[in-house]
N, C-alpha and C positions, 0 to 999 in steps of 0.2 A: 626112616625116611628113604624114599627111592633115590636112585642116582639123578633122575631128572629133577626131582624136587630139591635135592641138595644143590644141583647146579643153578636152579632158579634162585635159590636163597643166596648163593654166593654172588650171583650177578646183582641181586638187589642190594646186598651189603656193599659191593664195589660202587654202586651208584650213590648210596648214602654217604660213603666215606671219601668221595672224590676230592672234597675240600678239607679233609681232616676231621677232627672231632668238634664240629660245630654243634650248636644246640639242636639243630634239626637232625644231624647225624646221630647224636646221643639218644634222642627220642626215638629215632627209627630203630636203633639197636634194641630198644625195649619192647618193640612190637612182638606179638606172638609170631614165632618162626614161620608158621603156615600162612601168615598174612603178609609177609614181607614182599613176596612177588607181586601181589595185588597192589600193595602200597607203592612199589617202584613203578609199576605200570601207570598208576594214577598220577604220580608226580611227574613222570616223564611226559605224559599227555599234557598236563598243565603247563610244563615248561615249553613244550612245542607250541601250544596255542598262545602263550604269552609272548614268545619270540615272534610269532606271526603278526601279533598286534599288541604291543606293550600297554595299550589303553585298556586292555582287559583286566589288568591289575590283579593277577592271580598269585603273585609271590607271597602275600601275607598268609596264605594257607599253610606254608611251611612254618611260619611263626606260630600259627594256631596249633599245629601238631605238637610242636615243642612245648607250648604253654599247657596244652591239655595233659600231656604225659607227665610233665613236671608237677603240675598242680595236683594230679591224682597221687603221685608218689609222696608229695609233702602234705597231702590232705588239706589243701587250700581250695575252698569252694569258690567257683566263679561260673558264669554262664555267658555264652556268646549272644551278642545283640547286633543291631545295625544291618548293613548290607550283606554281610557274610551269613547272618542268621537266615535272611531271606533266601540267599543262595542255597543254604543247606536244606531248607524245607522244600524248595522247588526240585532240587536234585533228588531228595528222598522220594518225592511224589513221582518223579520221572523214572526212578530206578537207575539213575546214573548222572554223570556230570556233563555229558556231551552237549545237550541242549542248553542248560544254564551257562556253560562256558562260552558258547558261541553267540548266545542271544541276550544274556544278562551281564555276564562278566562279574568282576569282583569290585574291589575298592582299594585305594592306596592306604586306607586306614583300617585297622582292626579294632572294633568296638566290643568291649566286654564289660560285664557287671561284676564288681567285687562284692561277694556275698558277706564275707566275714571281716574284711578290712586288711587282709594280709597279701593281697595279690600284687600291689605295687612293689613291695619289697621283693617278692619272688621274681617278678618280671625283670626288675633291675639287676638282681643277682644272676638271673639266667642269661640275659642278653647284653648287659652292660649298657652303655650309652647314657644320655642325659635324661633326667626325670624332671618334669615341670609339674609342680603341684598347684592346684587352684587354691587361692587364699581364702575363698569364701565357701568352699564345699569340700567334700571328701574325694573329689575327682582328681585325676592325674593323667599325664601323658608321658609315655616311655618311648624315647627315640631309639629303637632297636636296630641292630644290624647282625645278620647271619650271613656268612660268606657263601653258604650253599644257595641261599635265595638270590644273592647277587645285588639286591637293592635293599635300601633301608626301609623300615616299616614303622609308622607311628601307631602305637597301641594306645587307644583312648580307653581309660579305665574310669567307669562310673561307680562311685561309692555311696554308701548310706551315711548321712549325717543326722544324728539324733534319731536314727531309725527310719529316715525318709530318703528315698532315692529320687533325684530330680534329673530327668533327661529332657532337655529342650522344653522345660516348663511343664512336662508331664510328671506328676508326683506319684510315688508308690511307696506304701509302708513295707518294711522288711517282711512282715508276716504275710503280705499279699503276693509276694514274688512266687511265681510258678515257673518251673523249668521242665524240660523234656530231654532225656538223654538219648542220643543217637549213637549207634555203633558205626564208627568210621575206621576202617582197616584194623579192627580189634581194639580201638581206643574208645572209651565212653566219652562222648562229647556233649556236655550240658549246654542246652540252647534255651533261651527265653521262650516261654510257651507261645504257640502260634497266635492265640487269642490276644495276649498282651503285646506281642510284636505288632499285630494289626492295629491295636489301640495307639501305639506310639507312631506308627506310620501315618495314620489318619490325620495327625496334626502337622504333617510335614510337607504341606503344599502339594503341587501337581505330582512330583516324583513320589512323595510319600503315599498319596492316595492311589497312585498306580501300583505301587508296591503292595499295598493292602489288597487291592483287587487281585493281583497275581497270586498272593498268598492264599486267599480264599478259594480261588479257582484251583490251585494246586491241591488244597485239602479236599475239595470235592472230587477231583480226579483220583486221589488216593483212596477216598472213601468208596468211590464207584468200583475200584479194583479190590476192595476188601482190605485195604492197608491203612486205614485211618489211625490204627494203633501206632504205626510208625511215625505218625505226625503228632501224637499226643492226645488224640481224641477226635470225635466226630464234629461236623459243622455245628450241630445242635449244642454240643458240650462247650465248644470253643466260643461261639458267638453269643451264647447265653450269658456270658460274663461281661459283655459290653453294656454300657449304659444306653439309654434311649437316644441321646444325641449321637453317640458313636454308631449305633445301628442305622440311624437315618443317614449319616454321612456315607456309610458303606453302601447302603441301598442306592443312594444318588449316584455314587461313583460307578456302581455296577450297571445301573440303568443307562447312564451316559455312554458307557462302553458298549452296552448291548445295542445301542442305536448307532454305533459307529462314530460316536462323537469324540474322536481323538483330540480335537481342538480343546476339549475340556481339560486335557492333561498337558497343555503346553506343546502340543505336537508329538508327544511321546506315544509310542505304540505299545499296547499290552502284549505280554509274552504269549498269552493264549489266544486262540482264534475265536471268531464270532460265535460258532455253535457252542463252544465250551463256556464262553462268557454268558450267553443267553440262558443256557441251562442252569448255570450257577446263580444267575440273577433270579430266576424263578424259584429256585430252592431257598435262597437266602430270604427272598420276599416272604415265602411261606413261614420260614423259621422266625423271622422278626415279628410277623403279625401274630404268631402263636404265643408270644410272651405277654 
């Protein structure tokens, strides 16, 4: 390791350890040494943007790093869902977090899926805090706190009961769950497949339909750049698994956005511009009609 690389690594470690051995700091220390500088730059940027506007809600990403590292070490299977899964896919399509940070933001809550039933115990041991278990399902909420993040984070854990996952009324059998693993600063981050995330979002009202639109546009942009593999597959592969009703819902959302009908999303504005939306609309229309 060169002197410059060693100095970069030492500065990165100092950043991670500034609050002592927090869960985030311990996870950071398990990163590949050659990725520590990149990780420190990423989290400093996130801190800066969150300080400029706390409504961006980016602090949970520190909890996510700790959870991803610890779950890999303990061989506990989970995958990211919810708003931060959307954030991850758009960032992957964009090749960086700058746009998503400034125009999408995060969420005060981290939503994850517990694949094997061991994640709640792991999260409780990792972060401490209160655990609220749902009496009628395998779901739980962990109220976590990491001093490095500076703010508490609620981790919403969705679990399988009798082999069935139920998220806001959308049911999925354990055997149907599909995930895609992204490389984030040297950590393998499992994320709910883009197609299944779109399916969940379509049932979520104006914001959910807009999220689905943005996800599909992001996939088309990545596919156009020859990077659909980074997103888990092509538009044809991902949308082919939607049922007829879901395809029609997606087509309608895209057509409304292509006409500039932002009122259909409760005044919310799509992340992508009109040319990208129109091109995606045409491509999705062709794909849906081909099935």
